[in-house]
C-alpha positions in Angstrom: -0.1 0.0 0.2 0.9 3.6 -0.9 1.6 7.1 1.7 -1.9 7.9 0.4 -3.6 5.1 0.3 -2.7 4.4 4.2 -4.1 8.3 4.7 -7.0 7.5 3.0 -7.5 4.8 5.3 -6.6 6.6 8.3 -9.3 9.3 7.4 -12.1 7.2 6.5 -11.8 5.6 10.3 -11.6 8.7 12.0 -15.0 10.0 9.9 -17.2 6.7 10.5 -18.6 6.1 13.9 -18.4 1.9 15.7 -21.7 1.2 14.1 -20.4 2.3 10.5 -22.4 5.1 9.9 -21.0 8.4 8.8 -20.2 11.5 11.5 -22.6 14.3 11.2 -21.0 17.9 11.4 -22.8 20.5 14.0 -25.3 22.7 12.3 -23.0 26.1 12.5 -19.6 24.9 14.1 -18.7 21.8 11.8 -17.7 20.0 14.8 -18.1 16.2 14.9 -19.2 15.2 18.0 -18.3 11.6 19.4 -20.7 11.1 22.3 -23.8 10.1 21.7 -26.7 8.2 23.2 -29.1 5.6 21.6 -32.6 5.2 22.6 -32.7 1.5 23.0 -35.2 -0.1 20.3 -38.0 -2.1 20.7 -38.4 -1.7 23.8 -42.3 -2.8 25.5 -44.0 -0.7 27.9 -42.5 -1.4 31.3 -44.5 -4.2 33.4 -44.6 -1.8 36.6 -46.1 1.5 34.8 -49.4 1.4 36.9 -51.5 3.7 34.5 -53.4 2.3 31.1 -53.5 4.0 28.0 -56.6 5.8 28.1 -55.5 7.4 32.0 -52.6 8.4 30.2 -54.2 10.5 27.2 -56.2 12.1 30.2 -53.4 13.2 32.2 -52.1 14.2 28.8 -55.1 16.5 28.2 -55.1 17.7 31.3 -51.9 19.0 31.7 -52.2 20.5 28.2 -55.2 22.1 29.4 -53.1 24.0 32.2 -50.9 25.1 29.9 -48.1 23.0 29.5 -45.7 22.2 26.5 -45.8 18.8 25.7 -42.1 18.4 26.1 -43.1 19.6 29.8 -45.9 17.1 29.6 -43.4 14.2 29.1 -41.2 15.6 32.1 -43.9 16.1 34.3 -45.5 12.4 33.3 -41.9 10.8 34.1 -41.0 12.3 37.0 -44.8 13.0 38.9 -46.5 9.9 37.8 -43.4 7.6 36.9 -44.3 7.1 33.4 -41.3 6.9 31.6 -42.0 6.9 28.2 -45.2 7.9 26.8 -44.7 6.5 23.2 -44.0 3.1 24.5 -47.4 2.9 26.2 -49.8 4.5 23.4 -47.8 3.8 21.0 -48.2 7.8 19.5 -46.3 10.5 20.8 -47.6 13.4 23.2 -48.2 16.0 20.4 -50.1 13.0 17.9 -52.2 12.8 21.2 -52.5 17.0 21.3 -53.4 16.6 17.7 -56.3 14.4 17.7 -57.6 16.4 21.1 -57.0 19.5 19.1 -55.4 20.8 22.0 -51.8 21.8 19.8 -50.8 25.0 19.8 -51.0 26.9 16.4 -47.1 27.3 16.2 -45.0 24.6 16.9 -43.2 24.0 20.5 -39.5 24.3 18.9 -40.3 27.4 17.0 -41.6 29.1 19.6 -38.6 28.5 21.8 -36.2 29.5 18.9 -38.3 32.8 18.5 -38.4 33.5 22.5 -34.5 33.1 22.3 -34.6 35.8 19.2 -36.3 38.0 21.1 -34.1 37.5 24.3 -31.2 38.3 21.9 -32.6 41.4 20.4 -33.6 43.6 23.9 -29.9 41.8 24.7 -28.3 43.4 21.8 -30.4 46.9 22.5 -28.5 47.4 25.6 -25.0 45.7 24.6 -24.6 46.1 20.5 -20.7 45.7 20.6 -21.6 42.2 21.7 -20.0 40.5 18.8 -21.0 36.7 20.1 -24.7 37.6 20.8 -24.8 39.4 17.1 -23.6 35.9 15.8 -25.8 34.3 18.3 -29.0 35.9 16.5 -27.9 35.5 13.2 -27.6 31.4 14.0 -30.9 31.4 15.8 -32.9 33.3 13.0 -31.1 30.8 10.4 -32.4 27.6 12.3 -35.8 29.3 12.7 -36.1 30.3 9.3 -35.3 26.3 8.5 -37.8 25.1 10.4 -40.7 27.4 9.5 -39.7 26.1 6.5 -39.6 22.5 7.1 -43.2 22.6 8.9 -44.6 24.6 6.0 -43.8 21.9 3.8 -45.1 19.2 6.5 -48.9 21.3 6.9 -47.8 22.0 10.5 -48.1 25.9 9.8 -50.1 27.2 6.9 -48.4 28.1 4.1 -49.1 32.0 4.4 -47.4 32.5 7.8 -44.8 34.8 7.4 -41.6 34.8 9.4 -41.2 38.6 10.5 -38.2 39.4 12.7 -40.1 42.8 13.6 -43.7 40.8 14.4 -41.9 38.1 16.5 -41.6 40.4 19.9 -45.1 41.3 19.1 -46.3 37.2 18.9 -44.2 36.0 21.9 -45.6 39.2 24.6 
């Protein structure tokens, strides 16, 4: 083998994971992380869960009516009711349950959190206009938001006429 072939093999070994999959770079830094965790696949509902699927759905609806987000509902069910995985029990996600019961918010939770972050960064930059790190953070947050909005428009989760307008966001959040 030539020296070039050895270098190619070394590069290939560095860019593939133990499972043989190519490692994806981080969204904005192009860093390739090494640590990862996988949720066990095909795991049935644990036998020690005391709640039936109908009871879990009722809990989800009750918590949603209190104003909790889907991720917050999942954490609450895990911590207070001992339900480790709603999807394993119901065979559908919390978001799907809320969609069936027509309790899903108009704007998805991940988009809303990015919009809140953007409002916070804009307020920060009003007082600290020389903060270059915050400026870059705002640009990256805006690009993530635009990408997510494009995805949700394509899937029908957001209406096609929903506009991403950075100036109107603060009115939406407040």
